[in-house]
C-alpha positions as CSV (number, residue, x, y, z in Angstrom):
1,X,0.1,-0.3,0.1
2,X,1.1,3.4,-1.1
3,X,2.1,5.7,2.1
4,X,4.0,8.9,2.6
5,X,6.3,9.1,5.4
6,X,10.1,10.7,6.0
7,X,8.3,13.9,5.7
8,X,11.4,15.7,6.2
9,X,12.8,14.1,3.2
10,X,9.5,14.7,1.4
11,X,9.6,18.3,2.2
12,X,12.9,18.8,0.7
13,X,12.5,17.0,-2.2
14,X,9.2,19.6,-2.8
15,X,11.8,22.1,-2.5
16,X,13.7,20.5,-5.1
17,X,10.8,21.6,-7.1
18,X,10.2,25.4,-6.6
19,X,11.8,27.4,-8.7
20,X,11.5,30.9,-11.1
21,X,8.2,30.8,-12.5
22,X,8.2,32.2,-15.9
23,X,5.3,30.6,-17.2
24,X,2.6,28.1,-16.3
25,X,3.5,25.1,-17.7
26,X,7.0,24.4,-16.2
27,X,9.1,25.2,-12.9
28,X,12.6,25.0,-13.0
29,X,14.3,23.1,-10.0
30,X,16.7,24.4,-7.7
31,X,17.8,21.4,-6.0
32,X,18.3,21.6,-2.1
33,X,18.7,17.4,-1.8
34,X,21.4,16.3,-4.2
35,X,20.9,13.7,-6.9
36,X,23.3,11.5,-5.2
37,X,20.9,11.0,-2.3
38,X,17.7,11.2,-4.2
39,X,18.3,9.1,-6.8
40,X,20.8,6.7,-4.9
41,X,18.3,4.1,-3.7
42,X,15.1,2.9,-4.6
43,X,13.8,3.6,-1.5
44,X,14.3,7.5,-1.7
45,X,13.3,7.5,-5.4
46,X,9.7,5.8,-4.2
47,X,9.6,8.4,-1.7
48,X,9.7,10.7,-4.3
49,X,7.3,9.0,-6.7
50,X,4.9,8.3,-3.7
51,X,4.6,12.3,-3.4
52,X,3.3,12.4,-6.8
53,X,0.6,9.8,-6.1
54,X,-0.5,11.8,-3.2
55,X,-1.2,14.6,-5.7
56,X,-4.2,12.7,-7.3
57,X,-7.3,14.5,-6.4
58,X,-8.4,13.6,-2.7
59,X,-11.8,13.4,-3.4
60,X,-12.6,12.0,0.3
61,X,-11.5,15.1,1.3
62,X,-13.3,17.6,-1.6
63,X,-16.2,19.5,-0.2
64,X,-17.6,19.9,-3.5
65,X,-18.1,16.7,-5.8
66,X,-18.1,16.7,-9.6
67,X,-21.9,15.8,-9.4
68,X,-22.7,19.2,-8.0
69,X,-21.6,20.6,-11.4
70,X,-24.5,18.3,-12.9
71,X,-28.1,17.7,-12.9
72,X,-27.3,14.7,-10.5
73,X,-26.9,16.9,-7.2
74,X,-27.8,20.5,-5.8
75,X,-24.6,22.4,-5.4
76,X,-25.3,23.1,-1.4
77,X,-24.4,26.9,-1.1
78,X,-24.0,29.8,-3.7
79,X,-20.5,30.5,-3.3
80,X,-19.4,27.2,-4.6
81,X,-18.1,27.0,-8.2
82,X,-21.0,24.7,-9.5
83,X,-23.3,27.6,-8.4
84,X,-21.2,30.4,-8.9
85,X,-19.9,29.5,-12.2
86,X,-21.0,26.5,-13.8
87,X,-25.0,26.9,-12.7
88,X,-25.4,30.6,-14.2
89,X,-23.0,30.1,-17.2
90,X,-20.0,32.4,-15.8
91,X,-17.3,30.8,-17.0
92,X,-14.6,33.1,-18.3
93,X,-10.6,32.6,-18.7
94,X,-9.9,34.7,-15.6
95,X,-12.6,32.4,-13.2
96,X,-13.0,29.3,-14.7
97,X,-13.5,26.3,-12.4
98,X,-10.5,24.4,-11.6
99,X,-13.0,21.2,-11.0
100,X,-13.1,19.0,-7.7
101,X,-9.5,19.2,-5.7
102,X,-8.2,21.1,-8.7
103,X,-9.0,17.9,-11.0
104,X,-8.3,20.1,-14.4
105,X,-6.2,23.0,-12.7
106,X,-3.7,23.9,-15.4
107,X,-0.7,25.3,-13.0
108,X,0.3,28.0,-10.8
109,X,-0.9,31.9,-11.3
110,X,0.8,34.9,-10.7
111,X,-1.2,35.2,-7.4
112,X,0.4,31.9,-6.5
113,X,-2.4,30.5,-4.1
114,X,0.1,27.2,-3.3
115,X,-2.3,25.2,-4.7
116,X,-0.3,22.6,-7.5
117,X,-1.8,22.4,-11.2
118,X,-1.6,19.3,-13.3
119,X,1.7,20.7,-15.2
120,X,3.6,20.9,-11.8
121,X,2.5,17.2,-11.3
122,X,3.7,16.5,-14.9
123,X,6.5,18.1,-14.3
124,X,7.3,15.4,-11.4
125,X,6.6,12.6,-13.1
126,X,8.8,13.7,-16.1
127,X,11.7,14.6,-13.6
128,X,11.5,11.2,-11.9
129,X,11.1,8.9,-15.4
130,X,14.5,11.3,-16.3
131,X,16.8,10.6,-12.9
132,X,15.4,7.0,-12.5
133,X,16.3,6.3,-16.4
134,X,20.0,7.8,-15.8
135,X,20.4,6.3,-12.2
136,X,22.0,3.2,-11.1
137,X,18.9,1.6,-9.6
138,X,17.8,-2.2,-10.7
139,X,16.6,-2.6,-14.1
140,X,13.4,-4.2,-12.8
141,X,12.8,-1.4,-10.3
142,X,13.3,1.4,-13.7
143,X,11.0,-0.6,-15.5
144,X,8.1,-1.0,-13.1
145,X,8.3,2.7,-11.3
146,X,8.6,4.4,-14.8
147,X,5.8,3.0,-16.2
148,X,3.6,3.9,-13.0
149,X,5.3,7.6,-13.3
150,X,3.8,7.5,-16.9
151,X,0.4,6.0,-16.0
152,X,0.1,8.9,-13.4
153,X,1.3,11.4,-16.1
154,X,-1.2,9.9,-18.9
155,X,-4.0,10.5,-15.9
156,X,-3.0,14.1,-15.3
157,X,-3.1,15.1,-18.9
158,X,-6.6,13.1,-19.5
159,X,-8.3,15.6,-17.2
160,X,-6.5,18.7,-18.9
161,X,-7.4,16.7,-22.5
162,X,-11.3,16.4,-21.6
163,X,-11.4,19.8,-19.8
164,X,-9.6,22.1,-22.5
165,X,-9.2,19.6,-25.8
166,X,-5.6,20.0,-27.2
167,X,-3.2,21.2,-24.7
168,X,0.7,21.0,-24.8
169,X,2.2,18.0,-24.3
170,X,5.6,18.1,-22.3
171,X,7.7,14.8,-21.7
172,X,10.8,16.5,-20.7
173,X,11.7,18.9,-17.8
174,X,12.0,22.4,-19.0
175,X,14.5,24.9,-17.5
176,X,13.6,28.8,-17.9
177,X,17.3,29.7,-16.7
178,X,19.3,27.9,-19.3
179,X,16.4,27.3,-22.0
180,X,15.2,30.7,-22.8
181,X,12.4,31.0,-24.5
182,X,12.7,27.3,-25.8
183,X,11.0,26.3,-22.8
184,X,7.6,27.7,-24.4
185,X,5.2,24.8,-25.8
186,X,2.6,25.3,-28.2
187,X,-0.9,23.6,-27.9
188,X,-1.3,20.1,-29.3
189,X,-4.1,19.5,-31.0
190,X,-7.3,17.6,-29.5
191,X,-6.5,14.7,-31.7
192,X,-2.5,14.9,-31.0
193,X,-3.4,14.8,-27.3
194,X,-5.3,12.0,-27.4
195,X,-3.1,10.2,-29.5
196,X,-0.3,10.7,-26.9
197,X,-2.4,10.0,-23.8
198,X,-3.5,6.4,-25.6
199,X,-0.2,5.3,-27.1
200,X,1.3,5.9,-23.3
201,X,-1.4,3.8,-21.9
202,X,-0.8,1.2,-24.4
203,X,2.8,0.8,-24.1
204,X,2.3,0.5,-20.5
205,X,-0.3,-1.9,-20.6
206,X,2.2,-4.2,-21.8
207,X,4.8,-3.4,-19.0
208,X,2.2,-3.0,-15.5
209,X,1.7,-6.7,-13.9
210,X,-1.9,-8.0,-14.2
211,X,-2.4,-8.1,-10.2
212,X,-0.6,-5.6,-8.0
213,X,1.1,-6.8,-4.6
214,X,1.0,-3.3,-3.3
215,X,-2.6,-1.6,-3.5
216,X,-2.9,2.0,-5.2
217,X,-0.4,1.2,-7.8
218,X,-1.5,0.8,-11.2
219,X,-2.1,-2.3,-13.3
220,X,-2.3,-3.6,-16.9
221,X,-6.2,-3.2,-16.2
222,X,-5.9,0.0,-14.7
223,X,-4.0,1.1,-18.0
224,X,-6.5,-0.2,-20.4
225,X,-9.3,1.0,-18.6
226,X,-8.0,4.4,-18.6
227,X,-7.2,4.1,-22.2
228,X,-10.8,2.7,-23.0
229,X,-12.4,5.9,-20.9
230,X,-10.3,7.8,-23.3
231,X,-11.5,6.4,-26.6
232,X,-15.1,6.1,-25.5
233,X,-14.9,10.1,-24.8
234,X,-13.2,10.4,-28.1
235,X,-15.7,8.4,-29.6
236,X,-19.1,10.0,-28.3
237,X,-21.0,13.3,-29.8
238,X,-18.9,15.8,-28.2
239,X,-15.9,15.2,-30.2
240,X,-17.4,14.3,-33.6
241,X,-20.0,16.9,-34.3
242,X,-22.7,14.2,-33.4
243,X,-25.9,14.7,-31.0
244,X,-27.9,12.7,-28.9
245,X,-29.5,10.8,-31.3
246,X,-26.9,10.5,-33.8
247,X,-23.7,10.0,-32.2
248,X,-22.1,10.5,-35.5
249,X,-18.2,10.7,-35.9
250,X,-16.0,7.8,-37.1
251,X,-17.3,4.2,-36.5
252,X,-13.5,3.1,-36.0
253,X,-13.2,5.1,-32.8
254,X,-16.4,3.0,-31.3
255,X,-14.5,-0.3,-32.3
256,X,-11.2,1.0,-30.5
257,X,-13.3,1.8,-27.4
258,X,-15.3,-1.3,-27.4
259,X,-12.0,-3.6,-28.0
260,X,-10.3,-2.0,-25.3
261,X,-13.0,-2.0,-22.5
262,X,-13.3,-5.8,-23.9
263,X,-9.8,-6.7,-23.2
264,X,-10.1,-5.6,-19.7
265,X,-13.1,-7.8,-19.2
266,X,-11.0,-10.8,-21.0
267,X,-7.9,-10.4,-18.3
268,X,-10.1,-12.2,-15.9
269,X,-9.0,-10.0,-13.0
270,X,-12.1,-8.3,-12.1
271,X,-15.9,-8.6,-11.2
272,X,-18.5,-7.0,-9.7
273,X,-18.5,-7.4,-5.8
274,X,-22.0,-9.1,-4.6
275,X,-23.1,-5.8,-2.6
276,X,-23.4,-2.6,-4.0
277,X,-23.7,-0.9,-0.5
278,X,-20.7,-1.9,1.1
279,X,-18.4,-2.0,-2.2
280,X,-17.8,1.7,-1.0
281,X,-16.7,1.1,2.2
282,X,-13.5,0.3,3.8
283,X,-14.7,-3.5,4.2
284,X,-14.7,-3.7,0.2
285,X,-11.3,-1.7,-0.5
286,X,-9.2,-3.1,-3.4
287,X,-11.9,-5.6,-4.2
288,X,-12.0,-7.7,-7.7
289,X,-14.1,-4.4,-8.8
290,X,-11.6,-2.2,-7.9
291,X,-9.5,-1.2,-10.5
292,X,-7.5,2.2,-9.4
293,X,-8.1,3.6,-6.2
294,X,-6.9,6.3,-4.0
295,X,-6.1,4.6,-0.7
296,X,-7.2,6.0,2.7
297,X,-6.0,4.8,6.0
298,X,-5.6,6.0,9.7
299,X,-3.0,9.0,9.3
300,X,-4.8,9.6,6.0
301,X,-8.1,9.5,6.3
302,X,-11.1,11.5,4.9
303,X,-14.0,13.5,5.8
304,X,-16.5,11.9,3.5
305,X,-19.0,11.6,6.2
306,X,-18.7,15.1,7.7
307,X,-18.8,16.9,4.6
308,X,-21.5,15.2,2.7
309,X,-23.5,13.1,5.1
310,X,-27.5,14.0,6.1
311,X,-27.2,17.7,7.9
312,X,-29.0,17.0,10.9
313,X,-29.2,13.8,12.8
314,X,-30.9,12.9,16.1
315,X,-31.8,16.4,16.6
316,X,-28.0,18.0,15.8
317,X,-26.4,19.5,13.1
318,X,-23.7,16.7,12.5
319,X,-22.6,17.1,8.4
320,X,-22.7,19.6,5.6
321,X,-25.0,17.8,3.7
322,X,-23.3,18.5,0.3
323,X,-24.4,15.0,-1.5
324,X,-28.1,16.4,-2.2
325,X,-29.9,14.1,-5.1
326,X,-31.9,16.1,-7.5
327,X,-35.5,14.9,-8.1
328,X,-34.1,14.2,-11.7
329,X,-31.8,11.6,-10.3
330,X,-34.2,10.3,-8.3
331,X,-36.6,9.7,-11.2
332,X,-34.0,7.8,-13.4
333,X,-33.8,4.8,-10.7
334,X,-36.0,2.2,-12.0
335,X,-39.1,0.2,-10.5
336,X,-38.2,-3.3,-8.7
337,X,-39.6,-4.8,-12.0
338,X,-37.0,-2.8,-13.8
339,X,-38.9,-0.3,-15.9
340,X,-38.3,3.5,-15.6
341,X,-41.4,5.1,-13.6
342,X,-42.7,6.7,-16.7
343,X,-42.8,3.6,-18.6
344,X,-46.2,1.6,-19.0
345,X,-46.6,-0.9,-16.8
346,X,-44.0,0.4,-14.3
347,X,-46.3,0.5,-11.2
348,X,-45.0,3.8,-10.2
349,X,-47.1,5.8,-7.8
350,X,-46.3,9.7,-7.4
351,X,-48.0,9.9,-4.2
352,X,-46.1,6.6,-3.0
353,X,-43.0,7.5,-4.7
354,X,-40.5,5.8,-3.0
355,X,-42.4,2.0,-2.8
356,X,-41.0,-1.0,-4.7
357,X,-38.3,1.2,-6.3
358,X,-35.1,-0.6,-7.3
359,X,-32.7,-1.9,-4.7
360,X,-29.9,0.6,-5.7
361,X,-32.3,3.1,-5.2
362,X,-32.3,2.4,-1.3
363,X,-28.4,2.4,-1.1
364,X,-28.1,5.0,-2.7
365,X,-31.0,7.9,-1.6
366,X,-31.9,8.9,1.5
367,X,-35.4,10.2,1.4
368,X,-37.9,11.4,3.9
369,X,-38.8,8.2,5.9
370,X,-35.4,6.6,5.7
371,X,-33.6,5.4,8.9
372,X,-30.0,7.0,9.4
373,X,-28.1,6.4,12.5
374,X,-30.6,5.3,14.7
375,X,-32.9,8.4,13.2
376,X,-35.4,9.0,10.6
377,X,-34.8,11.2,7.9
378,X,-37.5,13.7,7.9
379,X,-38.2,16.3,5.0
380,X,-41.4,17.3,5.6
381,X,-42.4,21.2,5.5
382,X,-43.2,22.7,8.7
383,X,-41.1,20.5,11.2
384,X,-38.5,23.1,11.6
385,X,-35.0,23.0,10.5
386,X,-32.8,23.2,13.8
387,X,-34.0,20.0,14.5
388,X,-35.1,18.4,11.4
389,X,-34.4,18.2,7.7
390,X,-37.3,20.4,6.6
391,X,-36.6,21.0,2.9
392,X,-34.9,24.6,2.5
393,X,-35.3,26.3,-0.7
394,X,-34.1,29.5,0.2
395,X,-30.2,28.1,0.6
396,X,-30.3,29.5,4.1
397,X,-28.9,26.5,5.8
398,X,-26.6,23.5,5.1
399,X,-30.3,21.3,5.2
400,X,-31.2,19.6,2.0
401,X,-32.3,21.8,-0.7
402,X,-34.1,18.9,-3.0
403,X,-36.0,17.0,-0.1
404,X,-33.2,14.4,-0.5
405,X,-29.7,13.4,1.0
406,X,-27.4,10.4,-0.5
407,X,-25.9,7.3,1.7
408,X,-23.8,6.1,-1.2
409,X,-19.8,5.6,-0.3
410,X,-21.1,6.8,3.4
411,X,-20.1,4.8,6.3
412,X,-22.9,4.7,8.5
413,X,-21.3,3.6,11.8
414,X,-19.1,7.3,11.3
415,X,-20.6,10.5,13.0
416,X,-20.0,13.6,10.6
417,X,-19.2,15.9,13.4
418,X,-16.3,13.3,14.9
419,X,-15.4,12.5,10.9
420,X,-14.9,16.2,10.3
421,X,-12.6,16.9,13.1
422,X,-10.9,13.9,12.8
423,X,-10.9,12.2,9.3
424,X,-11.9,9.2,10.4
425,X,-13.0,7.7,6.7
426,X,-11.0,4.9,5.6
427,X,-12.9,3.8,2.3
428,X,-11.1,4.2,-0.8
429,X,-12.1,6.7,-3.5
430,X,-12.3,4.6,-6.8
431,X,-11.5,6.4,-10.0
432,X,-12.2,3.1,-11.8
433,X,-13.9,0.3,-11.4
434,X,-15.4,-2.8,-13.2
435,X,-19.4,-1.9,-13.4
436,X,-17.8,1.3,-15.2
437,X,-15.9,-0.7,-18.0
438,X,-18.9,-3.1,-18.5
439,X,-21.2,-0.2,-19.3
440,X,-18.4,1.4,-21.2
441,X,-17.8,-1.5,-23.4
442,X,-21.7,-1.9,-24.0
443,X,-21.9,1.6,-25.1
444,X,-19.3,1.5,-27.6
445,X,-20.4,-2.0,-28.7
446,X,-24.2,-1.1,-29.1
447,X,-22.9,1.9,-31.3
448,X,-21.0,-0.3,-33.7
449,X,-23.0,-3.7,-33.9
450,X,-26.3,-3.0,-31.8
451,X,-27.9,-4.9,-28.8
452,X,-25.9,-8.1,-29.4
453,X,-25.5,-10.9,-26.8
454,X,-22.6,-9.5,-25.7
455,X,-23.9,-6.0,-24.8
456,X,-26.7,-7.2,-23.3
457,X,-24.4,-9.6,-21.2
458,X,-22.5,-6.5,-19.8
459,X,-25.4,-4.7,-19.2
460,X,-27.4,-7.5,-17.3
461,X,-24.3,-8.0,-15.4
462,X,-24.4,-4.6,-13.8
463,X,-28.5,-4.6,-13.3
464,X,-28.6,-8.1,-11.7
465,X,-26.0,-7.5,-9.4
466,X,-27.1,-9.3,-6.0
467,X,-30.6,-9.9,-7.3
468,X,-31.2,-6.2,-8.1
469,X,-33.1,-6.2,-11.3
470,X,-34.6,-8.3,-13.8
471,X,-32.6,-8.5,-17.3
472,X,-33.2,-6.2,-20.1
473,X,-35.1,-9.2,-21.9
474,X,-37.1,-10.3,-19.1
475,X,-38.3,-6.3,-18.9
476,X,-38.5,-5.2,-22.4
477,X,-38.3,-7.7,-24.8
478,X,-36.2,-7.1,-27.7
479,X,-34.8,-3.8,-28.1
480,X,-33.1,-1.9,-31.0
481,X,-29.9,0.2,-30.8
482,X,-31.7,3.5,-29.9
483,X,-33.5,1.6,-27.5
484,X,-30.3,0.3,-26.1
485,X,-28.6,3.5,-25.8
486,X,-31.0,4.9,-23.5
487,X,-31.1,2.0,-21.4
488,X,-27.0,2.3,-21.0
489,X,-27.1,5.8,-20.3
490,X,-29.8,5.6,-17.3
491,X,-27.4,2.7,-16.2
492,X,-24.6,4.7,-16.1
493,X,-26.1,7.7,-14.4
494,X,-27.8,5.4,-11.7
495,X,-24.8,3.1,-11.3
496,X,-22.5,5.6,-11.1
497,X,-24.0,8.4,-9.2
498,X,-21.8,10.6,-6.7
499,X,-18.5,9.0,-8.4
500,X,-18.0,12.3,-10.2
501,X,-18.8,10.6,-14.0
502,X,-22.0,12.6,-14.6
503,X,-20.4,15.9,-15.7
504,X,-18.1,14.0,-18.4
505,X,-20.9,12.1,-19.6
506,X,-23.2,14.9,-20.1
507,X,-20.3,16.9,-22.0
508,X,-19.5,13.9,-24.3
509,X,-22.8,13.1,-24.7
510,X,-23.4,16.7,-25.7
511,X,-27.0,16.7,-23.9
512,X,-25.8,19.7,-21.8
513,X,-27.1,22.8,-23.8
514,X,-29.9,21.2,-26.1
515,X,-31.3,18.1,-26.8
516,X,-31.4,16.4,-30.5
517,X,-35.2,17.9,-31.0
518,X,-34.2,21.4,-29.6
519,X,-35.4,21.3,-26.3
520,X,-33.4,22.6,-23.5
521,X,-30.4,20.4,-22.3
522,X,-30.4,18.9,-19.1
523,X,-28.2,21.3,-17.6
524,X,-30.6,24.2,-19.0
525,X,-33.6,23.3,-17.2
526,X,-34.7,24.1,-14.0
527,X,-33.5,21.9,-11.3
528,X,-36.1,19.9,-9.6
529,X,-36.6,19.0,-5.9
530,X,-39.5,17.4,-3.9
531,X,-41.8,19.1,-1.6
532,X,-43.3,17.2,1.0
533,X,-46.5,18.6,2.8
534,X,-48.9,17.1,5.1
535,X,-52.7,17.4,4.5
536,X,-54.7,16.1,7.6
537,X,-52.2,13.6,8.3
538,X,-51.8,12.5,4.4
539,X,-48.6,13.5,2.9
540,X,-48.7,15.3,-0.5
541,X,-45.5,14.8,-2.9
542,X,-45.2,17.7,-5.4
543,X,-42.2,18.4,-7.4
544,X,-40.7,22.0,-7.5
545,X,-38.3,23.8,-9.2
546,X,-35.2,24.3,-6.8
547,X,-32.9,26.6,-8.7
548,X,-32.4,27.7,-12.5
549,X,-29.5,26.4,-14.5
550,X,-27.9,27.8,-17.6
551,X,-25.4,26.0,-19.7
552,X,-24.0,27.9,-22.9
553,X,-22.3,26.0,-25.8
554,X,-18.9,27.2,-25.2
555,X,-19.1,25.3,-21.8
556,X,-18.4,22.1,-23.3
557,X,-14.7,23.2,-23.2
558,X,-13.4,25.1,-20.2
559,X,-11.4,28.3,-21.4
560,X,-7.6,28.5,-21.3
561,X,-6.5,30.3,-18.4
562,X,-5.8,33.8,-19.3
563,X,-2.9,33.6,-17.0
564,X,-1.3,31.2,-19.7
565,X,-2.1,32.9,-22.6
566,X,-0.5,36.2,-21.1
567,X,3.0,34.0,-20.5
568,X,3.1,31.7,-23.5
569,X,3.2,33.3,-26.6
570,X,3.6,30.1,-28.3
571,X,0.2,29.1,-27.2
572,X,-1.3,32.4,-28.8
573,X,-1.1,31.0,-32.5
574,X,-4.4,30.0,-34.4
575,X,-4.4,26.5,-35.1
576,X,-5.7,25.4,-38.5
577,X,-7.2,22.1,-37.9
578,X,-10.7,21.3,-36.5
579,X,-10.0,22.5,-33.1
580,X,-10.3,26.0,-34.6
581,X,-9.2,28.0,-32.0
582,X,-8.1,31.5,-32.3
583,X,-5.3,33.2,-30.2
584,X,-4.7,30.1,-28.4
585,X,-8.1,30.3,-27.1
586,X,-11.2,27.7,-27.4
587,X,-14.2,29.2,-29.2
588,X,-16.9,31.4,-27.3
589,X,-13.8,32.6,-25.0
């Protein structure tokens, strides 16, 4: 398991990475610890690389998860980026969101706030690769650890690529003192950036082991999974001038995505964990479903329950309540018979909306009447917010603004107030897990060949986990490609809720601003919540607009940060290819 120890040496290693900041892409080192020490032993080199692992997004300590940018979850408070920028269409080169835990943060700004961006992390990877290559360390160590550093570098690049499109691809350390203006690197095209990432992953997949003796380090399956995800993103409507009804683009891209995800399935290493509820808890850390995860443990715990858990429990405010499912997400969960709530024969009753829903609903959503930590969640209007979770439609408190909380990923045995004070969550955060691979394969293969037996088998494996839902065939009979696409997309939304996937899916499907029929897209519609009132003891359920949302077409890509354009003259050039940026900036900004 990856741990960060010997903090004194790590601090000195950190100092060795600081320098004059002439541009935002690279930081020139002024070494305070000599190479003869840092690269003299595998143990010291590991400390350096472990520090890079430690810079992966710390999602179990994040206050604003990525679903809060989407139609899956309310933002919580109005100062958060999802509300102040994304929800109101207020994204500019000077105030662009950095993503949860700086997920797509480019690099340090002139007003250095101490936060580390992806290009600083990429530089650390490049430095590690160069120094270890030139060292006298054992060859087997070099092979293994350099492959890991290349995987981490690909992770950082893939977040930049999804957020910005084409970005400068840098694979060597740069020094602004000795190299002058040659350190400036132009933007690569979106296609060239994608090819760099996927080519890297294809190569290191042949080096990394199929199984990992040290949890937290990448495997062959992790490299292929990240590659397959990038290929799925590249094949989707956003990158191919398609739309929700017509994915468009190159059929070969869908084939590649299907083949890579199938290769992960064929490894025989991964399988679904039998219980969806406990999959995300400490007891299932590094299970067969986990493909690549950030590790948590005593001394490096998370504050998940305190930041995301229900606000009022047993009459006391214990958490910030930042997991707040929208009514739109709640409506996506099937009935127990496998049908969507709006489909004929579903049996859905709008005045008893939480009865006979699929098992994942109860394992994900906390609603009025849900038990939690010896209490019962109550959101009915008129109960009061000081001791109950009465829905807050005015954003005057941390109490739910939609009428819901989420329990997925939360450990019910951990009290939120204690968790915030002591970081007592030790469940891992999975960047990738096997259920996503199955759904990614099914999506790509369906676009190539329609709902084949392999597509149905992959989707059914997810649907029927632990006797959750009947198969697609048992629910619908024969389905065509369009119906299968809709089923897969709904499965992704429900299965992967609160795992920071919905934002990227909404973008790549190009359904944020408008739908194929011209109606408002999913991020251009009012957010819905459930207002519950009591009429002589009978509860009345009413869907209510909670807040408005505005998503502008330009926001499918983030703008290149203004400080980057100001510093790097090679980025300020027009690209003649399909990206069609002007002066280095993405269209619309």
